[in-house]
Each structure stands twice: as structure tokens, then as C-alpha cells.
N, C-alpha and C positions, 0 to 999 in steps of 0.2 A: 503495500499499498504505500503509496508515493506520500511522504510525511507532509508536504504542505498541503497538501489535496481535502483530500474527503474526511470531514470531522463525524464524530459520533454522535446524530440523536435515538433517540428510541420513542419506536411507534409501538401502540404497542393492544389496541385493536385495530381494525376497519371493518367498516361493512362494507360490502360493494351493488351494485343495482343493476339497473336494465342496460337502456344498450342505446347511446348516441351521440358523437360529437359533433366536427365543425366543417364547411364545406370548405374546400380550398381556392384559396383566393379571394377569400373572407375576415371578418375580425369578428371577433364573438364578442356579442352586446353588451356590456355590465362588466367588462373585465379592461381591470386598469394595467398595463405591463409595468414593472416594476424597472427605475432608470439602471437598471446592475450595474451598468459604466458609461463613467462622461463620455466615451468615445460613442457610443449608437449614435450610428447613421444610415436618415431611411425609416422609413415604416416598417412597421410588423410584418417581419416573411411570413409566406404563406408558401404551403408547396408548388404553386404556379409560379410566383415570383421568383422564386430560385431557380424555377426552371425556363426562365426569360431569356430571349437573347440580350436582352438590354434592362436596366435598371434604373432605379430611377430618377435620377442626378441627367441631367444636359452635361456633356461632355465636352471638350475642345482637343487639339493637338497641339504643338511645337516640337519643331528637329532639333538635334543638337548634332553641333558637327563634333566629327573627332576632334583630339588631342587634352582629353582629361582625361588620362588615363584609361581611354576604352575607344572603341573606334566607331564614336556617334552612333543614333538613334532619334527615339522618339517618345516624346515624355507626352502622356493622355493626363488629363485632369477632369474632375468636378468644378463648371464655371460657378456652383453653390458659393460665395463668399459669408451663407448666413447661419452656416452651421461649425463655424468655427474649422482646423486644421482639418486634415485624413490622415489617415497612413498612407504609406505609400510601397510600392513589389518594384523589387529591378529581376528584370529579365534578361534570360540571353537562351539564343537558339545552341543549335546539334553543332556536332560537326561540323565543318564547313560551310555550313549554311550562315545565311543571312537574317535577319530579323524581317526583312520587306517581305521576306518567299515562307517562312515560316511560321513567323510568330507577331507579325500586325492585325490579326483578324482579334485576336484577345484584348486588345488596345484597350478598345472605347466602352466593350463588353463592361470587362473587373473596373473601371473607369464613373461607369456608369451607378453600380453599386459603394460607389465611396470611397474609392483609393486613387491615390494617384499613381501612376504608373512608368514606368522609362525603363522602353524594350532596348536590348542595344548588339550593336556589332560588335561585333575581336576586335583587338589587331592586328588579328593574322584569323584567317577559318581558317587554320590549322593545329589551334593552339589548343591546350590539357583541357584537364578539368580543374587541375590547381592554379592555371594561367587567365580560365572565366572564371572561376573563384573573387580573383584578384582585381577582375577588371567590376566585380559586380559591385565587388567592396566601394568600388572607385564611381562607382555611375552613385550609389546611394548617397557617398559625399558628396558629392558636384550638385546632385539633386538638393539636396539638403542646406549646402551652403551656399551654393555659385549660380543655380538655375533662375531663369526670371520665375519662378513656378512654388519658388524656396519659403513663401511666408504663408502658402499653402498647404505647405508638409510639417506633420509631428516627426521629427527627428527621433522619438523616443521608444516610434511605433513603425518599426520596418521588416522586411520581411525577403524574400527571394526566393527566385522559381527558374527552372531549365528543364531542357529536354534532352536525354542524348550526353552527351559532352558535356551538355551545358546544363544538363542536373549535375552533372559531379560536381561542375563550377557550384550548383548552389550547394551544394553538401558542405565543398571545402570553404566558401564564404562563412557556413554554419559553425563548422569547426574552431575557425577562427576570431569568429566574433560572436562569441556565446550571446550577449546582450540583443540580439536577433530576437523579434518576436515570433518566428514563423517561417519554414523553408518546406519546398514542392518540389522534390524531385518526382520529371516524367518520362518513365523508360531510362533512369538515371545512369549513367559509364561512367562508375567512379573508379577508375585502376589505380590512382595512388593512395587512397585512403578509403577506410571504413568508418563506422558511426561510433562506436563504442563508447566515446566520451565526449560523441554533442550533449548538449545541454538544449537545442532549439527543439522547439514541437515541432516533428515531421512527418509529412505525410507523403508516400511513397505511388507511386500511379504504376502498372505495367500492363501487358500487350497479352492476351490471350496465344496470339500466334507469333511474339515478337521472338525472331532466332537472332537477332540482332543483342538486344538486352530481354533475357531471356525473364519470364519469371521469377523462376531460381534463382537467377541475380540477384533480384530485386528484392523479394525473401529475405536472400544474406543480408543485405540490408538492413535489413528493416530487423532481423532479429539479433541484429547486432547493439540496436539503440537500446540504449541502457533501462532499467523499469521505471529509474525515476521521470523519464520524462515522454510525454504524451507522442503520442506517433499511432498514424493510419497507413495501413496499405488496401489497394483497391487493384482488381487485376477485369479489367475492361472484356468484353464479353468479344470476342473475335476479330480484336485487335493487331495490328501491327504495329512494326517502330514507330511510324511515323504517325500516330492519331493525334498525335501531339500539334500538327504542324496544317491544320485546316478547321473550320470550324464543328466544333465538340461538345455539343450541351451533356453529355453521360459525362464528360470532365469537368465542364464548369460547374454543373449544381452541385458535385463534392467539395471542389476545390474553395467554392465562393465561402459556403459556411466556413467549411478548414479557416480561409484566410479569416472571417470575420472575429469568430470568435476566437483566436489567438491574437490578432491586430488590431482590432478594436475592443477586445472584452465583451463581444456580444455575447452571452449567452441566450440569446432568442433564438440563434444559428444551430445548437445545440440539440432539438427535434430532430434536426434533417439528416445527422450521424450516429446517434447515440438513442437506441439504435434508427436504423438508416430508413428515411424514409421511403424512399423509394428505389427497391432494387434494380429498374429497367438498366441492362446496357454492363451490370454487374457480375462477374463472373465468384466472383469472391471479395469478401471483407472480411477483414479483421484488423480491431484500434486500442489503443489502451481508455473504452467507456469505461464509468463516465469521463468525458471530455471539461478540464477546468484552467480556464486562461491563464491563473496565478491572479486573478485582478482581488484578491484579498477575500474572507470569512468561508463559510463551509457552506456545501452540500450534500444531503442524504436521500438515496432513492429508494424508495420503498415497494417493492412487487405485493398486487392483491394477491395472489396465490403463495406467498410467503406464510407463516405462523409467525410473529403473532395475530398476523393479516385477516380478518374476518370478511367475510362475501354469504350477508342474505338470499345469493343466489346461488349462481355453480361457475366454477373455475374450468373457465374451457380452453380449445386451442383450435377451432377448426377456424378461423382467420385469421388470414397470414399479415405477418408482419411485427405483432406482439414483441416487447421486451419477456427475459426471463422463460419458465415453462406454460404461461398461460397468461390469462386475467377473467377479470371478475365480468357474468354476465347475471346481474342483479332482481332482483324482485321487478314485474315493471308497476308499479304503488306508489301512490304520493306518502311523501315518508316514510320510501324505504332507503332512508340516507348512510352515505359510507362518512363513518368513524376512523379518525387514526387519531391518537393521544401521543408528542411528542416533544419532547425536552429541548428546551433553548438554555442554554448556558448565559443569556443576557436579557434583559428584554429591551423590543425595540420591532422595528418592521419586519419582518422575512419575504421573500418569496414562495411562494405555493404556487410550484409546476404538476398540472394536473393533466396526465396522457390518457386521452380515448379518442373513440369510434363511434359514429350516428352513421348505421347505414339509409337511414331512411331520410327523406326530403324535411323534416317537420324538426324545429328545436322544441330542445325539452329544456324548459327554466327549472331551475333551483334557487335556493338560498345555500349559500354561503357563511357559515355558522362559528364563529369564533370564539370557544370559553359562553358558550351560550347568548351570543349576540349576534344578529347578520348584517357583517361587515356589507356582503355584498349578494348583487342579486343575478347572475349569469343566466344568460340565456346561449346553450350548447347547440349551437345548428350542427340541421344533417349533412355529413358528407358525404352522402351518395354510395357510399361501398362500407362495409361494415371491413373492410384490410384497407382501409384510406383514416391513417391513426395522424392525431395531431393536437398540438400542447397547446393549454388555456392557461394563461402566467394569471396571477392575482397578487397582490400588495397585501398583507394582513398582520397584525398587531398579534404580538406575541408576549406572554409574560416568562419572569425567569422560573426554570423550572415546567410542571406539565403544564399541556394545552391540549385541550381537546377541538378535532376540526371535522366541521362533519360539510358534508352536501347533501341536504337532506332536498330532495323531487318535489316540484309542486303541481306535479298532473299525474295522471294512470300508468302516462307513459314510462315515468321512472328516471332513471339518470345514463348515461349511456355506458356502453360497456367501458368500463375501468382495467388500463392496464397496467398503470407503479401514481403511484406520485411523487416529490422531488421538493424538501424544504431548503431552501438557500439562507441563509443569516450573515450577517456582515463582522 
């Protein structure tokens, strides 16, 4: 267990209920989303929004000439100046490749989700991984210190990404600059180093049919990452070595949440990776879930099927996408509440996250009751499919010591199917 990560809280009872959560692309009425991080940018994410080819920010681009420690490139940035500074990612292409030919398709895409992106060319197309790592770090230094958009960038929230030899370059940069918030390797070729000493949260992606950097090669890198470091591995179904070189929505809907979680400390995006919300195009997935961006505080997950949780209906496993061994399909009845007793080390506001699914098109209203007082009245919208799981986030007041939390349905339809709840405290 990572020492800085998950703190212990105690849930002594849970009564689980009916069946129904929220349509992709919609927000939950009555749901208050906690400002878990001051770096959150953009509206609450949904399954639909994360899969979109553009986020909510308008973007612009500016070219960068060679001569700043790397071979030039392009900066992509949100034009909005009302939300403060943005985290930034430097990206380098693969061996002999150029940014224009291989990576430019992702520049505006990533920037539209609230990042400043610098995509670079290398000094020499034959540069190996360590040289590419050096140039990624030079690009970040240029971006934050000298570029025309430096005032838009938060220099404390930086990340690196690369493909093939460039992926090895991203790993090299992360090893040399442990203050980086995230690293992403796309079919990374890393002949000059392993990751046994990295301290940077790292996502590695492999292609099932890649014969240049095989899934086994990428798995070896993944397995070398220390247990104390957040990590994820994905193998893309049917993909070859060139999967990152043209528009790839499967890749992007996994990379964007990773960057949001660790660059922006935005836990709203954890629902897409822990567990994976959409496995389309993904053959294999492993990670160090639950993912903690290290923004302080503690988070504890409570599976509905695990004792001491109590379900007034049945523990089922017939709808895919749930976490753990199953989910609670509770009784369809008003008052068939789900109840959790949670211990808090200090009094204050905590974040409650409820993962649920509602295969109907009808909302199911409920009362959120904390220590006997109704604090919110959310309506869990229909998700259309029982395999579509969503996470609803609430601010709740907790006392020091034991607290009773109830989700109490107010109609005969009951509550959604409940997968788990998470409690985050600062």
C-alpha cells in the first residue's frame, strides 16, 4: 500500500438498493461537485465528453523555431484566460519521424481539454531515447521560461509523452526530473534505461500486433515501475506500432483522464480508469487503482458486495463494468436506503463518490442523509444501459469519529444499482 496514498476509514454497514444512474453526457441534478483540486479546468466530465475529439476550450497554435535545445515545434494552447494557468505536456515523435507527420493531430485535441501542449521535432531524427528525453526537458524549460505563452502555463504542473523512441525519451525525462506530474509512453522503446527508479506516475500503451515494440516489451517496463508509483498499462486491440501516428480516440480517451488526474489533480476523471469505464478497443488493462494524484487527503473505497456492507436486495454480477466481485441490486421501494458508517479523523467537508448504473430512461430521486440530516436531494438519471456506470460526486459534512450516510430513495423505483462508494477527506 502506498504510504502517501489511501488512508483507512471504516464502513460498518451498507444497505444497497434498486437499479439506476446517469445518462452519459448529462450532469446529475442536485449534485454538488467538490473542488478537490484548485487546478480543475472545464465542466464535469462524462463518458461522452471524454470520448469526444474536442474538449470545451477553444485553442490556438504558435510555431517555435529550432535553437532552444530541441528541433523546433508547435505550441497549442487554450485561448481562455479566465480560468488561471494550465498544466503543460511536451510530446516527441518516434525514431526518424517529425511532429508534423506523426503527432500534430493530437495538439489541438489535448489543448482543448485544458492543457498547453508543445510538440517538438528532435535535433536529429536519429536521436536515441536519452537525447529525446533531454530535448523534452529543454522544451518544457522553453515553454515555461521563454515562450510567448509562458504566462498561461503553471510551471509546477508539467508532463511528458512520446511514441516509440520518443516514448523512451519520455521515460528518460521522467527519470531525470522526478518533479514531473505524469509521463505517457506510446509503444515506448527504451533501450537505455528501465523504470525501476522512476517516481513519476506513468501510463504505458502497447499495440496487440506491434512487432517493433511488443506488448511483452512494454509489460517489462510496466512491471519495473515501483509499487510506490502510480502506473497503468493498456494493450490496444489489433493495433500495430503506428497506432499513435494518426487520430486515435481509443488512445485519447485513456490518456486524457490520466493527464487530468495527475497534472490537474482532478479526481473527477478517476471514474474513467478505476475501473475502466469503456473497454472498447482495449485488450488488456492493468493499473495501480485507485489512483491518487497526491494532492493530499485520503480516499477509501467501499465495495457494495464486501462485508460489512449490507445489501437489502441481491449481490449480482450480470452487468459488466462493475468493480470488485459484483454490485448491489437493491429492492425497488421507497425507503430502501443504502447506509454506510464512516469514521473521520477530523470534522469537516468530505467528498462522497457513488458509482451506480440505471438501465432505464427514468430518473430515480433520492435523499442524501448525513447523520440524520438531508444535505442534498439528487436525482439519478437513467444511463440507458445497465452496463453504463457513472460516478456521482457530493460534498458532505462529517463529524470527527463515526458518521452515518444514507442514500434514501423517495419513489417505489428505489435507487440505482450500486457498485461502490468512495469517501475522500482532506
